N, C-alpha and C positions, 0 to 999 in steps of 0.2 A: 503493499500500499504506500509506504514512503517512496519507493522508487517512481511509482506513477505520479505522486504528487510533486516530486522533484521534476520528473519530466514536463508535466503540466506546467509548473513554474517557468522553467527553462523555455519553453515553447512560447506561452504568453508574454513573457518579457519582452520578446521581440527585439530585433536587431536596432530597430530605431531607438529605444530607450535606454539599451544598454551598452553602447558604444558612443564615445564622444571623440569626435575627429575634428581635427583643425581644418579651419575654412581654406582653400584654395580654388579662386575662381576658375583656374585652368583644369584642374581635376573635375570641379562640378560640372563646368561645359562640357569636358570630354564625355564623361558619363551621360550627359543629357543627350548628347549627339549618337550615342551608340544605337545601332540599328536604324537610324532615321537617314542614313546615306548608304549608297552602295558600296563604299570603300571605307572599312573598319580601321586601316593602318594608321591614319592621322591621329584618331581617337587613341588607339592602343599606344602609340609612340608617346603621346602626352602622358597617359597613364604609368607608362613604365618609366618616366623622368622622376618619379616619386612613388614607387610602389607600395610601400607601407601604407602611405597617407592614402592612395587610390584603393588599396584594399580594403582600408576601413570605410571609406565612403561607398564603395561597390556593396560590401556586406550590410551597411546601414540601409541601403537602397532594395535590399531584399525583402519581399513580403510573398504571402500565400496567394496564388492566382486562380481563379474559378476555371479557366479553360483546360479541356484534357487534350485538345488537338487544335493546333493552328496551321491550317495549310499555306504553303508557301506565298500564294497569290493573296491571302487575304491578311498576312502579317501587319500590313500599314494600317489597316483597320483596329488594330489591337496595340498601340504603343505602350499602353501600362503593362502588360503581359511581356511583350517583346524585350522590354526595358529590363525586366527581371531576367529572361533569357539570357540577353547580352550582358548583364552584369555577371551572371554564372561564368560565360564564356571568357569574359574579360579577367575574373579570378583565376580560373584555370590557366590563362595565357601568363599571367603575372606570376604565378606560384609554381611553374615548371610542371603544369599538368595536375597539380592538387586537385582532387574531387571527393565529394563526400556522398555517401549513399545511405539509403534507409528503408526499413522494411514497410510493409502496409499492412493494416487489419481490413483493408477493403477487399471483397470478393472479386477476382480478376476474371472470374467466368463471364461476367456480364460486361467486359470491354468487348469492342470491337477488335476484330483479327489482327489489323495493322497495329493498334495500340498495344495488345498483347505481344505481338512479334517484337516490336521495337523496345518497350519496357520492360519484358520479362527475358531478355536475351541471356542472362545469367541463370534462369530457371525460375519457376514459381516458388514462391516464398523467400527468394533470394533478395538481398537489398537492391534497391532501384535508384537509378540516378534521378536527377531533379526533371531531366527532361531527355529525350533522345530524339534525333533528327533523321528523317527518310531522307537520304543525300540526294537522290535522282530528282526529288520534289521539293526539297526544301522544307518539307512538312515536319513539325514540331509535335511531338506526343509528350504530354506533361504528367508527372505522377500525381496519384491522389493526395488530397490535402493533408493528410497526416503524415506522409513521407515528406512532403515539402516542408511542413513545419520542423520536423527532425533534422532535415539537412540544414535548413536556416540556423537552427540552435548549434548544428555541428560547426558551421562557418562562424558563428559568433565566439563559440568558445575556442576555437582554433586561434581566431585573431587576439584573444585575451591572453591564451597560454603561448602562443607562438609567433604569431604575425606582427605584433607589436613589440615583441621583445627579441630584437636582433636576428630575426629570421632572414636567411640570406636568399633573397628573391632572384629567381632565374626565369628568364621567360620560356615558355613551351613554344618551340618551333614547328611542332606536327600538329598541322591544322585539323588533322582527323581526330586528335587526341583533345582538342578545346572546343571545338565547333560542334561536333556531333554528339 
């Protein structure tokens, strides 16, 4: 019972209330532009100039999204959701492909085939990524709410324990590992 209460407290604390990031307009502008232009390189370059501060702001921007799938041709219609997806992509990029996964209590049998295929690549009952991308269609499949909450809590805890304490940031040069 205590572990459930602790997990609930961590999840409900939210990234925005538990991290305090120094203000830097360049970092804030770079994050705001993620996913809104066809070329991410300028934004990623700006974020890589101060990766610790950028990671703080990126984690602070994470939140649960309601969508379960965002087709490539509809991403511009959902900037709030795609901002979270791009924040995780940027975090993976800045942290040498660091990523977190979490399990879900949701019954995956009710998912459509494509979502199941992409999110359950490691097997039913195994931890999920926050999202998975169908490469040829740029369609994004998003984990259930409970997994999203746990993954966000992992990023917050990682930053508090490691990211803000001298972590040696290296960029992830494998687009396959940070984008998809």
